[in-house]
C-alpha positions as CSV (number, residue, x, y, z in Angstrom):
1,X,0.0,0.0,0.0
2,X,1.5,3.3,-1.1
3,X,2.1,6.0,1.4
4,X,-0.3,8.9,1.1
5,X,1.5,12.1,0.0
6,X,0.2,15.4,1.1
7,X,0.6,18.4,-1.3
8,X,2.4,21.4,0.2
9,X,0.1,24.3,1.0
10,X,0.3,26.9,-1.8
11,X,2.2,30.1,-0.9
12,X,0.0,33.2,-0.8
13,X,0.7,35.4,-3.8
14,X,3.1,38.2,-3.0
15,X,1.4,41.5,-3.1
16,X,2.8,44.1,-5.5
17,X,3.5,47.5,-4.1
18,X,2.1,50.6,-6.0
19,X,5.7,51.6,-6.9
20,X,6.5,48.2,-8.3
21,X,3.2,48.1,-10.2
22,X,4.0,51.6,-11.7
23,X,7.5,50.5,-12.7
24,X,6.2,47.3,-14.2
25,X,3.5,49.0,-16.3
26,X,5.8,51.9,-17.3
27,X,8.5,49.6,-18.5
28,X,6.0,47.8,-20.8
29,X,6.3,50.6,-23.3
30,X,9.6,50.8,-25.3
31,X,8.9,54.5,-26.0
32,X,8.5,55.2,-22.2
33,X,11.8,53.4,-21.4
34,X,13.7,55.1,-24.2
35,X,12.4,58.6,-23.3
36,X,13.2,58.0,-19.6
37,X,16.7,56.9,-20.4
38,X,17.2,59.9,-22.7
39,X,16.0,62.3,-19.9
40,X,18.5,60.7,-17.5
41,X,21.3,61.0,-20.1
42,X,20.5,64.7,-20.7
43,X,20.4,65.5,-17.0
44,X,23.6,63.6,-16.4
45,X,25.4,65.5,-19.2
46,X,24.2,68.8,-17.7
47,X,25.3,67.9,-14.2
48,X,28.7,66.6,-15.4
49,X,29.4,69.4,-17.9
50,X,32.3,70.9,-15.9
51,X,34.0,67.5,-15.9
52,X,33.3,66.1,-19.4
53,X,33.1,69.2,-21.7
54,X,36.1,69.7,-23.9
55,X,36.3,73.3,-22.9
56,X,34.9,75.8,-20.3
57,X,33.2,78.1,-22.8
58,X,33.0,80.9,-20.3
59,X,36.6,81.0,-19.2
60,X,38.2,83.8,-21.2
61,X,41.6,82.2,-20.7
62,X,40.5,79.3,-22.8
63,X,39.1,81.3,-25.7
64,X,40.7,82.7,-28.8
65,X,38.9,85.1,-31.1
66,X,40.8,83.6,-34.0
67,X,38.7,80.4,-33.5
68,X,35.5,82.2,-34.1
69,X,32.9,80.7,-36.4
70,X,34.9,77.6,-37.2
71,X,32.9,74.8,-38.9
72,X,32.2,71.4,-37.3
73,X,35.2,69.2,-37.2
74,X,37.8,72.0,-37.4
75,X,40.8,72.2,-35.0
76,X,42.2,75.0,-32.9
77,X,45.8,76.0,-32.8
78,X,46.2,74.1,-29.6
79,X,44.9,70.9,-31.2
80,X,41.3,71.0,-29.7
81,X,38.7,69.5,-32.1
82,X,35.5,71.5,-32.4
83,X,33.2,68.7,-33.2
84,X,30.2,71.0,-33.5
85,X,32.1,74.1,-34.6
86,X,32.4,77.4,-32.7
87,X,30.4,80.5,-32.2
88,X,31.5,84.1,-33.0
89,X,33.5,84.3,-29.8
90,X,35.5,81.1,-30.5
91,X,33.6,79.1,-27.9
92,X,33.2,75.3,-28.6
93,X,29.6,74.7,-29.4
94,X,29.6,71.2,-27.8
95,X,30.8,72.6,-24.6
96,X,28.3,75.5,-24.9
97,X,25.4,73.1,-25.3
98,X,26.5,71.1,-22.2
99,X,26.7,74.2,-20.1
100,X,23.5,75.6,-21.6
101,X,21.6,72.5,-20.6
102,X,22.5,73.3,-17.0
103,X,20.8,76.7,-17.2
104,X,17.8,75.5,-19.2
105,X,17.1,72.5,-17.0
106,X,17.8,74.4,-13.8
107,X,15.5,77.2,-14.6
108,X,12.8,74.9,-16.0
109,X,12.8,72.4,-13.2
110,X,13.4,75.0,-10.4
111,X,10.5,77.2,-11.5
112,X,8.2,74.1,-11.9
113,X,9.0,72.9,-8.4
114,X,8.3,76.3,-6.8
115,X,5.1,76.7,-8.9
116,X,4.1,73.1,-8.0
117,X,4.4,73.8,-4.2
118,X,2.5,77.1,-4.3
119,X,-0.2,76.0,-6.7
120,X,-0.8,72.6,-5.1
121,X,-1.1,74.1,-1.6
122,X,-3.6,76.7,-2.8
123,X,-5.6,74.2,-4.8
124,X,-5.9,71.9,-1.8
125,X,-6.9,74.8,0.5
126,X,-9.5,75.9,-2.0
127,X,-11.0,72.4,-2.3
128,X,-11.0,71.7,1.4
129,X,-12.2,75.2,2.6
130,X,-14.8,75.8,0.0
131,X,-17.0,78.8,0.1
132,X,-15.5,82.3,-0.4
133,X,-12.0,80.9,0.0
134,X,-12.5,78.5,-2.9
135,X,-14.2,81.2,-5.0
136,X,-11.5,83.8,-4.4
137,X,-8.6,81.4,-5.2
138,X,-10.3,80.0,-8.4
139,X,-11.2,83.5,-9.7
140,X,-7.5,84.4,-9.3
141,X,-6.6,81.2,-11.2
142,X,-9.1,82.0,-13.9
143,X,-7.7,85.5,-14.2
144,X,-4.2,84.1,-14.5
145,X,-5.0,81.6,-17.1
146,X,-6.9,84.1,-19.2
147,X,-3.7,85.8,-20.3
148,X,-1.1,84.2,-22.6
149,X,1.8,82.9,-20.5
150,X,4.5,84.4,-22.7
151,X,2.8,87.8,-22.6
152,X,2.7,87.8,-18.8
153,X,6.4,86.7,-18.6
154,X,7.4,89.4,-21.0
155,X,5.7,92.1,-18.9
156,X,7.3,90.8,-15.7
157,X,10.8,90.7,-17.2
158,X,10.4,94.1,-18.9
159,X,9.9,95.4,-15.3
160,X,12.4,93.3,-13.4
161,X,15.1,93.0,-16.1
162,X,17.3,90.1,-17.1
163,X,18.6,87.4,-14.7
164,X,18.2,83.8,-13.9
165,X,16.2,84.5,-10.7
166,X,14.0,87.0,-12.5
167,X,13.2,84.4,-15.2
168,X,12.4,81.8,-12.6
169,X,10.1,84.3,-10.8
170,X,8.3,85.1,-14.0
171,X,7.8,81.4,-14.8
172,X,6.5,80.7,-11.3
173,X,3.9,83.4,-11.7
174,X,2.7,82.1,-15.0
175,X,2.6,78.4,-14.1
176,X,1.3,78.1,-10.5
177,X,-2.3,78.5,-11.6
178,X,-2.2,75.2,-13.6
179,X,-1.1,73.3,-10.5
180,X,-3.8,74.9,-8.4
181,X,-6.5,73.9,-10.8
182,X,-5.2,70.4,-11.1
183,X,-4.8,69.9,-7.4
184,X,-8.3,71.3,-6.7
185,X,-9.9,69.0,-9.2
186,X,-8.2,66.0,-7.7
187,X,-8.9,67.1,-4.1
188,X,-12.6,67.5,-4.7
189,X,-12.8,63.9,-5.8
190,X,-10.8,62.7,-2.8
191,X,-12.8,64.8,-0.3
192,X,-15.8,62.5,-0.9
193,X,-13.9,59.3,-0.2
194,X,-14.7,57.2,2.9
195,X,-11.2,57.7,4.4
196,X,-11.6,61.4,4.4
197,X,-15.0,61.1,6.1
198,X,-13.5,58.8,8.7
199,X,-10.6,61.2,9.3
200,X,-13.0,64.1,9.8
201,X,-15.0,62.0,12.4
202,X,-11.7,61.6,14.3
203,X,-11.5,65.4,14.6
204,X,-8.0,65.5,13.2
205,X,-6.4,68.9,12.6
206,X,-7.2,70.5,9.3
207,X,-3.7,70.7,8.1
208,X,-3.2,67.0,8.8
209,X,-6.4,66.2,6.8
210,X,-5.2,68.2,3.8
211,X,-1.5,67.5,3.7
212,X,-1.3,64.1,5.4
213,X,-4.3,62.3,4.0
214,X,-5.6,64.2,0.9
215,X,-2.3,65.3,-0.7
216,X,-0.7,61.8,-1.2
217,X,-3.8,60.7,-3.1
218,X,-3.8,63.7,-5.3
219,X,-0.2,63.3,-6.4
220,X,-0.6,61.2,-9.6
221,X,-2.2,64.0,-11.7
222,X,0.1,66.6,-10.2
223,X,3.2,64.5,-11.1
224,X,2.0,64.2,-14.6
225,X,1.4,68.0,-15.1
226,X,4.7,68.6,-13.4
227,X,6.7,66.8,-16.1
228,X,4.7,68.5,-18.8
229,X,5.2,72.0,-17.3
230,X,8.9,71.4,-16.8
231,X,9.2,71.1,-20.6
232,X,6.8,74.1,-21.0
233,X,9.0,76.2,-18.7
234,X,12.1,75.3,-20.6
235,X,10.4,76.4,-23.8
236,X,9.3,79.7,-22.3
237,X,12.7,80.4,-20.9
238,X,14.3,79.7,-24.4
239,X,11.8,82.0,-26.0
240,X,12.4,84.8,-23.5
241,X,16.2,84.4,-23.9
242,X,15.9,84.4,-27.7
243,X,14.0,87.7,-27.4
244,X,16.7,89.1,-25.3
245,X,14.8,89.3,-22.0
246,X,15.9,86.0,-20.4
247,X,19.1,85.0,-18.9
248,X,22.2,87.2,-19.2
249,X,24.9,86.5,-21.7
250,X,27.3,85.4,-18.9
251,X,25.0,82.5,-18.1
252,X,23.6,81.5,-21.5
253,X,20.9,78.8,-21.9
254,X,20.1,77.0,-25.0
255,X,17.7,79.7,-26.1
256,X,20.4,82.4,-25.9
257,X,22.8,80.1,-27.8
258,X,20.3,79.9,-30.6
259,X,19.9,83.7,-30.6
260,X,23.6,84.2,-30.8
261,X,23.8,82.4,-34.1
262,X,20.6,83.7,-35.6
263,X,22.4,86.6,-37.4
264,X,24.8,84.2,-39.0
265,X,22.2,81.8,-40.5
266,X,22.0,83.6,-43.9
267,X,25.8,83.6,-44.2
268,X,26.1,79.8,-44.0
269,X,27.2,79.6,-40.3
270,X,24.2,77.4,-39.5
271,X,25.8,75.3,-36.8
272,X,25.8,78.2,-34.2
273,X,22.0,78.0,-34.0
274,X,21.3,74.6,-35.4
275,X,22.9,72.3,-32.8
276,X,21.6,74.2,-29.7
277,X,18.2,74.1,-31.4
278,X,18.4,70.3,-31.9
279,X,19.5,69.9,-28.2
280,X,16.5,72.0,-27.1
281,X,14.1,70.0,-29.3
282,X,15.4,66.6,-28.0
283,X,15.2,67.7,-24.4
284,X,11.6,69.0,-24.6
285,X,10.5,66.0,-26.6
286,X,12.0,63.5,-24.1
287,X,10.4,65.2,-21.1
288,X,7.0,65.4,-22.8
289,X,7.2,61.8,-23.8
290,X,8.0,60.9,-20.1
291,X,5.0,62.9,-19.0
292,X,2.7,61.4,-21.6
293,X,3.6,57.9,-20.7
294,X,3.2,58.6,-17.0
295,X,-0.3,60.0,-17.7
296,X,-1.2,56.7,-19.4
297,X,0.1,54.6,-16.6
298,X,-1.3,56.6,-13.7
299,X,-4.8,57.0,-15.3
300,X,-5.9,53.6,-16.8
301,X,-8.8,55.3,-18.6
302,X,-6.3,57.2,-20.8
303,X,-4.2,54.1,-21.6
304,X,-3.9,53.5,-25.3
């Protein structure tokens, strides 16, 4: 008589955390992975520019006016190869793009972070307080969004003047309203959830209800719009710098590099504006693709 064998009890399935689920769904798209890797590469180049760039394009001791407007692939008298050519001051365009990325990404991301904090806080307060507070904040948001962003930024910089901090302040002023509207819309949905009703029954402090319980559940749409507005802020900064009202010439961004070569386009010196323009286009495209894929993952109803 054969011995009775008992099957081992099945192991309970391992629960997947929200972060692991997000990474798993995000990695399913080759476009999402490629855009994320490209953004990481661009940010790494910007951060490591002082260490990997062939030249410090803003160190006068390393510049020679005789190297001005050299075509791509030419060499300097010291043997340095200008793979992307030089501008009218003899600065290596490849090095200029690396340093320009630092300013463009810094201004774009920095202004988006500040605008996100201010706008999200006001949006949550408007949704939670309601009444006249909600009406006042949202009327201010509607007023802000009724004007073109570039027009408001131009007016602010015409009054404040050039400067990295002034550009960031102008971008914060034109972008905070979008975060406020997004946060309020998400918070109005979360305020009707059972967990919020239970937290209110426990008589918890209002600040804890808003920032401890409501805010974490409102983050998915805020994260998506943050990535999109980072790219938008970089575009606005490049436009302002191209028009001569952005960052100063001592701290040029990609927009200012494009503006520096605009006057030489008709004379055949295309590379002075062309390569910074390509770098700006790739940066904005990569960030927008990351935001678009995050929107699809965080909101299943929008998944294609």
